[in-house]
C-alpha distance (Angstrom), angle and dihedral (degrees) to the residues before:
residue distance angle dihedral
M1 . . .
T2 3.79 . .
Q3 3.80 122.5 .
Q4 3.82 88.9 -110.0
A5 3.75 89.5 54.6
R6 3.73 91.5 48.7
D7 3.78 92.0 51.1
L8 3.82 91.3 48.1
S9 3.82 92.5 49.2
R10 3.83 91.1 46.4
R11 3.80 91.1 47.2
R12 3.82 91.8 49.5
L13 3.77 94.9 47.0
M14 3.76 101.6 40.0
F15 3.83 98.2 39.2
G16 3.70 93.3 38.8
G17 3.84 92.5 56.6
A18 3.76 92.6 52.3
A19 3.77 95.0 38.0
L20 3.85 94.8 55.8
G21 3.76 90.4 57.1
A22 3.76 107.9 -136.5
G23 3.85 96.9 52.5
A24 3.86 89.6 -139.1
L25 3.78 89.6 79.3
L26 3.78 93.0 70.4
T27 3.77 97.5 32.0
A28 3.67 89.8 56.8
C29 3.76 86.4 75.7
T30 3.73 104.1 26.7
S31 3.79 136.2 3.4
N32 3.79 141.2 -170.5
D33 3.84 105.9 -107.6
A34 3.81 122.0 -165.8
S35 3.79 89.3 -135.0
A36 3.79 93.3 57.0
P37 3.79 124.3 89.4
E38 3.78 115.8 -96.2
G39 3.79 111.5 -75.9
Q40 3.84 91.7 7.0
T41 3.80 118.5 135.2
K42 3.75 111.3 -129.5
V43 3.78 129.3 -166.6
A44 3.85 114.8 -107.3
D45 3.78 99.9 -176.4
A46 3.80 118.2 27.4
S47 3.79 91.1 -156.9
A48 3.83 90.5 60.1
A49 3.83 107.5 31.3
A50 3.81 106.6 23.6
P51 3.88 113.2 100.9
G52 3.75 110.5 -74.6
K53 3.74 139.0 146.8
P54 3.79 111.3 -1.0
V55 3.85 111.9 -106.5
T56 3.77 128.3 -164.9
I57 3.79 113.3 -150.9
G58 3.76 120.5 -165.8
F59 3.72 115.9 -155.1
S60 3.81 137.1 -168.6
A61 3.80 133.7 172.0
P62 3.85 134.1 157.7
A63 3.83 115.2 -85.5
A64 3.71 115.2 -76.0
D65 3.77 98.4 -106.5
H66 3.80 89.4 130.0
G67 3.82 127.8 58.2
W68 3.84 93.7 -124.5
L69 3.82 93.9 48.1
A70 3.89 89.7 48.0
A71 3.79 88.6 53.4
I72 3.82 91.0 50.9
T73 3.77 92.6 56.8
T74 3.80 95.0 39.6
N75 3.79 93.1 50.7
A76 3.87 92.6 47.1
K77 3.76 92.5 52.0
A78 3.84 93.0 44.4
Q79 3.77 92.3 49.3
A80 3.83 93.4 49.1
G81 3.77 87.4 52.2
L82 3.76 90.6 61.9
Y83 3.84 91.4 67.1
S84 3.80 121.7 70.4
D85 3.77 90.0 -162.9
V86 3.88 94.9 55.9
T87 3.82 124.2 91.9
F88 3.81 110.6 -164.8
K89 3.75 119.9 -151.5
T90 3.82 120.5 -176.0
V91 3.78 125.5 -163.2
E92 3.77 121.3 -168.7
A93 3.77 114.5 -106.6
G94 3.90 94.3 -148.0
A95 3.76 124.9 -149.9
D96 3.78 98.9 -58.9
A97 3.80 146.3 7.4
P98 3.86 95.7 -80.8
A99 3.81 91.4 52.5
Q100 3.78 91.6 48.4
L101 3.79 90.8 48.2
A102 3.84 91.2 53.9
A103 3.80 91.3 49.9
L104 3.82 92.9 47.2
R105 3.71 91.9 51.4
T106 3.82 89.6 58.6
L107 3.77 87.0 51.6
I108 3.85 91.1 55.9
A109 3.79 88.0 55.7
Q110 3.85 88.2 57.7
K111 3.90 88.8 55.7
P112 3.79 102.8 -138.1
D113 3.86 116.8 -170.9
V114 3.84 91.5 -119.1
I115 3.81 137.0 3.6
V116 3.83 121.9 -143.1
L117 3.77 115.2 -168.9
L118 3.76 143.5 166.1
P119 3.76 103.6 -157.5
H120 3.84 127.4 -145.3
D121 3.85 84.2 -127.2
G122 3.79 125.1 4.4
K123 3.77 94.2 -148.6
E124 3.80 94.2 50.1
L125 3.79 92.9 47.7
N126 3.79 94.2 44.1
A127 3.85 88.9 98.2
F128 3.74 91.2 56.5
G129 3.76 92.0 52.6
L130 3.77 90.4 52.6
E131 3.78 90.2 47.7
A132 3.81 94.5 50.6
M133 3.83 94.0 45.0
K134 3.86 90.0 49.4
A135 3.82 86.9 52.6
G136 3.83 89.2 56.9
I137 3.85 94.9 -106.8
P138 3.84 112.6 129.2
V139 3.84 113.5 -131.1
V140 3.71 123.7 -148.0
N141 3.86 108.2 -160.4
L142 3.75 118.9 -154.0
D143 3.83 128.2 -156.9
R144 3.83 103.6 -39.8
A145 3.77 101.2 69.9
F146 3.76 127.8 -134.8
P147 3.83 109.1 -128.4
D148 3.75 92.1 -141.5
A149 3.81 115.0 74.2
L150 3.86 89.5 -155.3
A151 3.89 89.7 60.9
Y152 3.91 93.6 74.0
R153 3.69 140.3 38.6
L154 3.81 92.8 -155.9
Q155 3.81 130.3 13.4
I156 3.77 120.6 -162.5
K157 3.84 117.4 -175.9
G158 3.70 141.9 150.7
D159 3.71 121.3 -101.2
N160 3.81 96.7 -101.7
Y161 3.79 95.0 172.7
G162 3.81 89.1 46.8
M163 3.79 90.1 50.1
G164 3.77 89.5 59.5
V165 3.78 90.8 46.0
S166 3.79 91.9 52.2
A167 3.87 90.9 50.6
G168 3.70 91.3 46.2
K169 3.77 93.3 48.5
Y170 3.82 93.1 51.2
I171 3.75 93.6 47.8
G172 3.81 93.5 43.9
E173 3.86 91.8 51.4
Q174 3.83 92.0 46.2
M175 3.83 92.1 50.1
K176 3.77 91.3 48.8
A177 3.80 91.8 47.7
K178 3.82 88.5 52.8
N179 3.83 90.2 47.9
I180 3.81 91.3 -122.1
A181 3.81 102.6 156.9
N182 3.85 99.4 -174.1
P183 3.74 108.2 22.9
I184 3.80 123.2 -169.1
I185 3.81 104.0 -127.7
G186 3.77 126.7 -170.9
E187 3.76 129.2 -165.1
I188 3.84 131.6 -158.8
P189 3.79 110.4 -171.2
G190 3.76 127.2 -177.3
I191 3.82 127.7 -116.9
D192 3.82 103.2 -10.2
S193 3.78 95.9 -154.1
L194 3.79 92.9 64.2
E195 3.75 120.1 94.2
L196 3.78 91.8 -136.8
T197 3.82 89.2 61.2
S198 3.79 91.9 53.1
E199 3.87 89.9 48.6
R200 3.82 90.9 51.7
S201 3.79 92.6 49.9
A202 3.82 91.7 46.1
G203 3.81 92.3 53.5
F204 3.82 90.4 46.7
K205 3.76 93.4 49.8
A206 3.82 92.8 46.6
E207 3.75 95.1 49.9
L208 3.79 94.3 46.1
A209 3.80 88.4 52.1
T210 3.85 89.2 61.5
F211 3.81 87.3 64.1
G212 3.78 92.0 43.7
F213 3.87 92.4 -107.8
S214 3.71 134.0 125.3
V215 3.83 140.1 -170.1
A216 3.83 111.0 -91.2
R217 3.84 95.8 -166.1
R218 3.88 133.3 5.3
I219 3.86 119.6 -166.4
P220 3.81 116.1 175.3
A221 3.83 125.2 -141.8
E222 3.82 127.9 -174.0
F223 3.79 106.8 -111.7
T224 3.80 93.9 -90.2
A225 3.85 132.3 107.2
D226 3.82 92.3 -120.7
T227 3.82 95.0 52.9
G228 3.83 90.5 42.2
R229 3.77 89.6 56.8
V230 3.83 93.0 49.9
A231 3.84 93.1 46.2
A232 3.75 91.9 47.1
S233 3.79 92.0 49.4
Q234 3.80 90.6 52.3
L235 3.83 91.6 47.9
L236 3.81 92.6 49.3
Q237 3.78 91.8 50.4
A238 3.82 91.7 46.7
L239 3.78 93.0 50.0
P240 3.89 115.0 45.1
K241 3.83 87.3 -174.6
I242 3.79 126.4 35.8
D243 3.84 132.0 177.3
A244 3.81 99.6 -175.3
V245 3.78 143.6 -0.2
W246 3.80 132.8 -162.8
N247 3.75 114.0 -154.8
H248 3.75 109.4 -169.0
D249 3.82 98.5 -149.4
D250 3.82 132.4 39.4
D251 3.80 93.6 -150.2
Q252 3.78 91.8 57.7
G253 3.83 85.3 40.3
I254 3.77 89.1 73.9
G255 3.79 88.0 68.1
V256 3.82 91.6 40.4
L257 3.75 93.4 56.0
A258 3.83 91.2 45.6
A259 3.79 89.9 54.8
I260 3.82 91.0 49.1
T261 3.75 91.3 49.3
Q262 3.80 91.2 48.5
A263 3.84 90.6 49.6
N264 3.81 90.1 47.7
R265 3.81 92.3 -130.5
S266 3.75 120.7 151.9
E267 3.84 106.7 147.0
F268 3.74 95.7 106.2
I269 3.80 142.2 53.8
M270 3.80 124.9 -119.7
V271 3.71 133.0 -153.0
G272 3.87 120.1 -157.6
G273 3.85 132.6 -158.3
A274 3.79 136.4 -126.0
G275 3.80 104.3 20.1
S276 3.75 108.4 -102.1
K277 3.81 119.4 -178.0
A278 3.78 91.5 -116.2
A279 3.74 92.2 53.5
I280 3.81 93.2 47.8
D281 3.75 91.6 48.3
A282 3.80 91.2 50.0
I283 3.87 90.3 49.1
A284 3.82 90.3 50.8
A285 3.89 91.9 47.8
D286 3.86 88.2 50.3
N287 3.83 90.7 -156.1
S288 3.83 100.3 124.9
V289 3.86 140.6 43.8
L290 3.83 88.1 -89.6
K291 3.76 105.1 103.9
A292 3.76 104.1 157.2
T293 3.81 146.2 3.9
V294 3.78 132.6 -156.1
T295 3.77 117.4 -134.8
Y296 3.76 130.2 -114.1
S297 3.72 102.5 167.5
P298 3.87 125.8 -148.7
S299 3.84 85.2 -152.0
M300 3.86 83.9 95.8
A301 3.86 86.9 83.2
S302 3.80 91.3 56.9
S303 3.75 90.0 49.7
A304 3.81 91.0 46.4
I305 3.85 92.0 56.9
T306 3.84 91.8 48.2
L307 3.79 92.8 49.1
A308 3.77 94.1 40.6
R309 3.88 87.0 56.8
L310 3.84 90.8 52.4
I311 3.84 90.3 47.5
G312 3.81 88.6 51.3
Q313 3.73 91.3 50.6
G314 3.74 92.9 45.6
K315 3.82 91.3 -119.4
G316 3.81 132.5 137.7
M317 3.76 132.5 -145.9
S318 3.69 116.1 -77.7
D319 3.85 97.2 -138.9
L320 3.81 90.7 51.9
V321 3.84 126.8 76.6
E322 3.77 90.7 -140.7
L323 3.74 117.8 94.3
Q324 3.81 95.7 -139.8
V325 3.75 137.2 55.0
P326 3.83 111.1 -92.3
K327 3.92 121.0 -100.0
E328 3.77 97.0 -127.6
I329 3.83 135.9 30.0
T330 3.83 123.5 -179.8
L331 3.75 122.3 -169.8
T332 3.77 122.7 -136.9
S333 3.70 123.9 -118.5
E334 3.82 116.6 -130.3
T335 3.79 128.5 -167.9
I336 3.82 118.1 -124.9
T337 3.76 116.0 -158.2
K338 3.85 135.7 165.4
E339 3.86 87.0 -87.9
N340 3.78 95.1 60.8
A341 3.84 102.4 20.9
S342 3.83 92.4 105.8
T343 3.76 89.5 58.0
Y344 3.83 91.2 54.2
A345 3.86 96.8 36.5
K346 3.85 95.3 103.0
L347 3.76 91.8 43.1
G348 3.77 101.7 63.9
F349 3.84 119.6 106.2
């Protein structure tokens, strides 16, 4: 096994266990066994994870023009490769929701056992979920939720509201510790039309309110470094003095930090989002305004493949009493700081 494969396996296993909340959810399918080589996934329950009925899993996610999205696809492929009874079929997602819908409809015609997808937009792809489910193909929906519960068999997503809460809690505690009574707080979300962005902002607003704080200025970007740079430049111009900033996404945070450096601003602290390797390294180095990031792990793709396989085989999860895989799984959002960055260093995407 190559070092890259070891890191991927370790990332899937360690982050997945934390991300699924009660660690039993992941260990029901795989576990880390002392007798297994480092980073190697080992079967915990032969009835659940040993080779069984062949399962074809169709997969679709937007193009990997973003580090987090790249990790989603990489993790899904790597996890499928762990199972000799899984055939993994990928269809291109295209540039937008209509293109992804067209590609997915060709996938329905191939009649896979299960479809796992991260949609461009959950609302726009909701009709596909309904169509596939009606055709008898279970759908595992990742990240961008379908509004209709009948459009998916299983939904796995990050705790977007909790992500905002975690960011707000860290900033609130830091402001209190610095005795800043009325902090000026900026927010740089991602794509504003996505429900997940609204959920993150709602959690952030609610948690700040518990400290008596509020957001002074909110300027959205689009999950890219270029748009992050533009949004940050606008925020810095709008607020001559800032005490704290929450940037929702570590990939767009590359541009945000570039704008901050260019403007020669350092009077505030910043919290990132998702848990990229670059962000974790910067937090550990403690040489910029970035002091923390709140996780939103792409390990959900690994878990989606494992659970899609069980759904296709009609199996449940060995650590649960129920005979079927649950309908909903929400990942927790953890806060990475200088104090625990070394623990998370190998888990960043």
